[in-house]
Each structure stands twice: as C-alpha cells, then as structure tokens.
C-alpha positions in Angstrom: -119.5 177.9 96.4 -116.6 178.6 94.1 -114.7 175.5 93.0 -111.0 176.0 92.3 -109.4 173.9 89.6 -105.6 173.3 89.9 -103.1 172.3 87.2 -102.7 168.7 88.3 -106.2 167.9 89.4 -107.5 164.4 89.0 -110.7 163.4 87.2 -112.6 160.5 88.6 -114.9 158.7 86.2 -117.6 156.7 87.9 -119.7 154.2 86.1 -122.7 153.7 88.3 -126.3 153.1 87.7 -127.5 156.1 89.7 -125.9 159.0 91.5 -128.0 160.5 94.2 -127.7 164.2 95.1 -125.3 164.7 98.0 -124.9 167.3 100.7 -121.6 168.9 100.2 -121.5 170.4 103.8 -121.8 167.0 105.5 -118.4 166.4 107.3 -118.9 162.7 107.4 -119.3 162.7 103.6 -116.1 164.7 103.1 -114.2 162.3 105.4 -115.6 159.3 103.6 -114.7 160.6 100.2 -111.2 161.5 101.2 -110.5 158.2 102.8 -112.3 155.9 100.3 -110.1 153.3 98.5 -110.9 153.4 94.8 -111.3 150.1 93.0 -109.9 149.1 89.6 -113.1 150.3 87.7 -112.1 154.0 88.2 -109.8 155.5 85.7 -107.6 158.6 86.2 -106.5 161.2 83.7 -104.0 164.0 84.1 -105.1 167.3 82.8 -103.2 170.5 82.0 -103.6 173.9 83.5 -106.6 174.8 81.3 -108.9 172.2 82.8 -112.6 171.8 81.9 -115.0 169.2 83.1 -118.0 168.1 81.1 -120.8 166.1 82.7 -122.9 164.1 80.4 -125.8 162.8 82.5 -127.7 160.7 80.0 -130.9 161.2 81.8 -129.2 160.7 85.2 -128.3 163.3 87.8 -124.6 163.9 88.4 -122.9 165.9 91.1 -119.6 167.7 91.4 -117.9 167.2 94.7 -115.4 169.7 95.9 -113.2 169.9 99.0 -112.8 173.2 100.8 -109.3 172.1 101.8 -106.3 173.3 99.7 -104.9 170.7 97.4 -106.1 168.7 94.4 -109.8 168.9 93.9 -111.7 165.6 93.4 -114.4 165.7 90.8 -116.7 162.9 90.1 -117.4 162.9 86.3 -120.5 160.8 85.7 -120.3 159.2 82.2 -123.3 156.9 82.5 -124.4 155.1 79.4 -127.2 152.7 79.1 -127.4 149.6 76.9 -130.6 150.9 75.3 -128.9 154.0 74.0 -126.0 152.0 72.5 -128.5 149.6 70.8 -130.4 152.6 69.4 -127.2 154.0 67.9 -126.3 150.6 66.4 -129.8 150.1 65.0 -129.8 153.6 63.5 -126.4 152.9 61.8 -127.6 149.6 60.5 -130.7 151.0 59.1 -128.8 153.8 57.4 -126.4 151.3 55.8 -129.2 149.0 54.7 -128.9 146.4 52.0 -129.2 146.8 48.2 -130.4 150.1 47.3 -129.3 152.1 50.3 -128.2 154.8 47.9 -128.8 157.5 50.4 -132.5 156.8 50.3 -134.0 156.3 53.7 -136.8 153.9 54.2 -139.4 156.6 53.6 -138.6 157.0 49.9 -138.4 160.4 48.2 -140.5 163.5 48.4 -143.6 163.5 46.2 -142.7 167.0 45.0 -140.2 165.4 42.6 -142.8 163.1 41.2 -145.2 166.1 40.7 -142.5 168.1 38.9 -141.6 165.1 36.7 -145.3 164.6 35.9 -145.6 168.3 34.9 -142.5 167.9 32.7 -143.9 164.8 31.0 -147.2 166.5 30.4 -145.5 169.6 28.9 -143.3 167.3 26.7 -146.4 165.5 25.4 -148.1 168.7 24.6 -145.0 170.0 22.8 -144.5 166.8 20.8 -148.1 166.6 19.5 -148.9 170.3 19.1 -145.8 172.5 18.8 -143.1 170.5 17.0 -142.4 171.4 13.4 -144.1 169.2 10.8 -143.3 170.6 7.5 -142.2 167.4 5.8 -144.5 164.5 6.8 -144.0 162.6 3.6 -140.2 162.9 3.9 -140.4 161.7 7.5 -142.2 158.5 6.3 -139.5 158.0 3.6 -136.7 158.4 6.1 -138.3 156.0 8.5 -138.6 153.3 5.9 -135.0 153.8 4.8 -133.8 153.5 8.4 -135.9 150.4 8.9 -134.5 148.9 5.7 -138.0 148.7 4.2 -136.8 150.5 1.0 -134.1 149.2 -1.2 -131.2 151.1 -2.7 -132.8 153.9 -4.7 -129.6 156.0 -5.0 -130.4 158.3 -2.1 -127.7 158.6 0.5 -129.0 159.0 4.1 -127.5 161.7 6.2 -124.7 160.2 8.3 -125.6 162.1 11.5 -129.2 161.0 11.2 -128.2 157.4 10.8 -125.9 157.7 13.8 -128.8 159.2 15.9 -131.1 156.4 14.8 -128.7 153.6 15.9 -127.6 155.2 19.2 -131.3 155.6 20.1 -131.5 151.8 19.8 -128.7 151.4 22.4 -130.1 153.8 25.0 -132.9 151.5 26.2 -130.3 148.7 26.8 -128.2 151.1 28.9 -131.2 152.2 30.9 -132.2 148.6 31.4 -128.8 147.9 32.9 -129.1 150.9 35.2 -132.7 150.3 36.3 -132.6 146.6 36.8 -132.3 145.8 39.7 -131.3 149.0 41.5 -134.0 151.2 40.0 -136.9 149.0 41.0 -139.4 150.2 43.6 -140.0 148.3 46.8 -142.8 150.6 48.0 -145.1 150.2 45.0 -146.3 147.4 42.8 -145.2 149.1 39.6 -142.7 146.9 37.7 -140.0 148.6 35.7 -139.6 146.1 32.9 -142.7 147.2 30.9 -141.3 150.8 30.8 -137.9 149.6 29.6 -139.5 147.6 26.8 -141.6 150.5 25.8 -138.6 152.7 25.7 -137.3 150.8 22.7 -140.2 152.5 20.8 -140.9 155.6 22.9 -137.5 156.5 24.4 -137.6 158.9 27.3 -141.2 159.6 26.7 -142.0 156.1 27.8 -139.6 156.1 30.8 -140.7 159.3 32.3 -144.0 157.9 33.7 -142.0 155.3 35.6 -139.7 158.0 37.0 -142.9 159.7 38.3 -144.0 156.4 40.0 -140.6 155.3 41.3 -140.5 154.8 45.1 -137.1 153.8 46.4 -135.4 151.8 47.8 -135.3 148.7 45.6 -136.2 145.3 47.0 -133.4 142.9 48.0 -131.9 140.7 45.3 -131.4 137.0 45.8 -128.4 135.3 44.5 -130.5 132.9 42.4 -132.2 135.9 40.7 -128.9 137.1 39.4 -128.3 133.9 37.6 -131.7 134.1 35.8 -132.9 136.1 32.8 -132.8 139.1 32.5 -130.3 140.0 35.2 -127.7 137.5 34.0 -127.7 139.3 30.6 -127.9 142.9 32.0 -125.2 142.2 34.6 -122.8 140.6 32.1 -119.6 142.5 31.4 -119.7 141.3 27.9 -123.0 143.0 27.3 -121.7 146.2 28.8 -118.5 146.1 26.7 -120.4 145.5 23.5 -122.7 148.4 24.2 -119.9 150.7 24.9 -117.9 149.7 21.8 -121.0 150.0 19.6 -121.9 153.4 21.0 -118.3 154.7 20.6 -118.2 153.5 17.0 -121.6 155.2 16.2 -120.6 158.5 17.7 -117.2 158.5 16.0 -119.0 157.8 12.7 -121.2 160.9 13.3 -118.2 163.0 14.4 -116.4 162.2 11.1 -119.2 163.8 9.1 -118.3 167.0 7.3 -119.8 170.4 7.9 -122.2 170.2 5.1 -123.7 167.0 6.6 -124.2 168.6 9.9 -125.7 171.7 8.3 -128.2 169.4 6.4 -129.1 167.6 9.7 -129.8 170.9 11.4 -132.1 171.8 8.6 -133.9 168.5 9.1 -134.2 169.3 12.8 -136.0 172.5 12.0 -138.4 171.0 9.5 -139.0 167.4 10.4 -141.3 166.3 13.3 -139.7 162.8 13.3 -136.1 164.1 13.6 -137.0 166.9 16.0 -138.7 164.5 18.4 -135.8 162.1 18.2 -133.2 164.8 19.0 -135.3 165.9 22.0 -135.5 162.2 23.1 -131.7 161.8 22.9 -131.3 165.0 25.0 -133.7 163.8 27.7 -132.0 160.4 28.0 -128.6 162.0 28.3 -129.9 164.4 31.0 -131.5 161.7 33.2 -128.7 159.2 32.9 -126.3 160.8 35.5 -128.9 160.5 38.2 -129.5 156.8 37.5 -125.7 156.2 37.4 -125.6 157.8 40.9 -128.5 155.8 42.1 -126.9 152.5 40.9 -123.5 153.5 42.3 -124.8 154.2 45.8 -127.0 151.1 45.8 -123.9 148.9 45.1 -122.0 150.7 47.9 -119.4 151.8 45.3 -119.6 155.6 45.7 -116.3 156.0 47.5 -114.4 154.2 44.7 -116.5 155.2 41.7 -117.4 158.8 42.4 -114.9 160.0 39.8 -117.2 158.5 37.1 -120.1 160.8 38.0 -118.7 163.8 36.0 -118.0 161.4 33.1 -121.6 160.3 33.2 -122.5 163.7 31.8 -121.0 162.7 28.5 -124.0 161.5 26.4 -124.2 157.7 26.2 -120.4 157.1 26.6 -120.3 158.2 30.2 -123.1 155.9 31.5 -121.9 153.0 29.3 -118.4 153.3 30.7 -119.7 153.2 34.2 -121.6 150.0 33.5 -118.4 148.4 32.3 -116.4 149.4 35.4 -119.0 149.0 38.1 -118.8 145.9 40.4 -121.2 143.1 39.6 -123.8 142.1 42.1 -122.6 138.5 42.1 -119.3 139.7 43.7 -121.0 141.9 46.3 -122.3 139.8 49.2 -123.4 142.9 51.1 -125.9 143.7 48.3 -127.6 140.4 48.3 -130.8 139.8 50.1 -131.4 136.6 52.1 -131.1 133.6 49.9 -133.8 130.9 49.8 -133.3 128.1 52.2 -132.3 124.8 50.8 -135.0 122.1 51.0 -134.4 119.5 53.6 
C-alpha cells in the first residue's frame, strides 16, 4: 500500500512500553484512531514539504498507520527508550572520563606491541653502547669525568663550555622526568614502582628509564589529597621547583649557545672520539625525544588538554619545552576531579 505524505502532515510521537502489530484494514481501528482524543503526552511537529519519518524501534516493533482517506496522514513515530540504555550510555561516558590518568587510556591499558618495540630499542641501544661506540680516548674520558665531578683541582686546563653545559643539563633531566612521571606516569595494572627508575636515571639517564617505559601499564592509580602534601609529591608538584628547573636549564643552554665556533668544533671532535661524551649525547637525544609523549600523558591525565594543547609543539624543544609545561600546568591540589577518594576521618 502506498503511503502519501503531504506538506502539512502531522507526526505523532508515542512513548509507550510496547506497540503491537495492527491490522491496517480493520474499519473499527481506523475509526478509533481518527476519533481518539490525544492526551498531553503526545507532541506534534510541523514538517515541510520534504518530509521524512525515521522510526527508531530500540528493540521494539513500530508500525506506520496510514488512512486511505484524502487529507493529512497520521503517522505514529515510536521513539521508545529504555532506562537501561540511558544508564549504559551514562556509564560508558563516566568510564571514558575516568579520574586521574584518563589521558585517553582506556581501562585495558596499552597494546603490548609498544612494549616489545621499546624493549627491542633498549636492547639495541645497550649493544651499541657497549660494543659500537667510539672509544679512542679512555684515559681522557677519565680525566674529563674527574674534572666535571670537581675531583681535580685547577691544573690550568679549561674544559669545553659545551661539554660542561651538557653535563649539567643531564643532571636536570631526571628531575624533569620525575615531575612528569609522578604521579601521572605510575602504573595501576602492575606492581612496578616508578621511583627506582627515576633515581637510577640520575646515573643512567634514558638507559635506566627505558625499562620502565617497557613495563608501564596505564592508567595511573588515583591520588589522595593527603599524598600530595607528603614527600616527594609536595616537592615535585611545587611551582618553585618547576621555576628553578626552568631557569637553571635556560641559563645552561644559553651558556652553551654563547660558545664560539671553535668550541663547538672541538666538542664535535670529542663526540667522534670519546665513549663517555658519545654516550652522553645519545642520552640527551633520547630524553628529548621521549619527553613530548610524557608531557601529553601528564596533560591528559590532568584534564588540561583543551587549554594546554598549544604547549605540545613547544615540548619538542629539548628540555625547555617540557620544563615550561611543568611551570604552567595546573597543580593536582587545585584539581578536585583528579583526586581519588580521600581517607575517611576517624570517628
């Protein structure tokens, strides 16, 4: 049977629990529908000449009733929704928002393919460091290391300014990574703590952090408000710590940038000959390469991506970009949404 739709047809929206199939050829049914008084629960909507009706059954059966008489056609548009479906949508939205460490990570964590690739990268780096790096000046490396550690007095030798800057900036990188990984870089799906790797990075740099990147299983566990007031979060979340780190890193990089061409040329020669300097330069490159990801992870965990996304391109700038983000990011103490349930007060 062909149903004709007119320009000023009315759409009837019925909210009922069930809609049985009806016989359209029953004369009693047609008379009943035409003479039925509609209650206030039914809404009407005027449509234009290009009319289209969509029936969304939601696991119920809906029927389109048409009158063979000329005039406006009555269409019953069944828009049945159940409370269970609404609850499922709300539950899904809440689970996607999550608490601290939402960061786009669902509850299942990340794909283990990433961990395997990072493990292969770490293994290749270890092989390169111990077997393939240049080692033409081992005695000079020991001398440089003693000078940088202030274990040798003033003997008239002037250390390369770029090398000195590299040495001190490498001492600040673990602090920056500590502020990025605690608490938003912790793992809730494994018993591997992050703090031993951060402490080891003061001596091993990225080579010590990469094993944790392999074992990392997001999202992070919730953070209680009392935990933020205790060591080490009260130190790592401090804006004073972040500002001092940024200022110190900026001064060190400016000191290296002011070195003349001969100094840089000498440093490049050290890089080609010295195992110690070669490994340190590679370490700096690795820390700079991984930092933007942890900036993004921390940003999304703090629910600050909408306001702070402009800092992501800046995080590509070695050291200064991540350090600037840490200064500008919101503190956890001011973000109630990021705090887990606090401990109940004793009665």
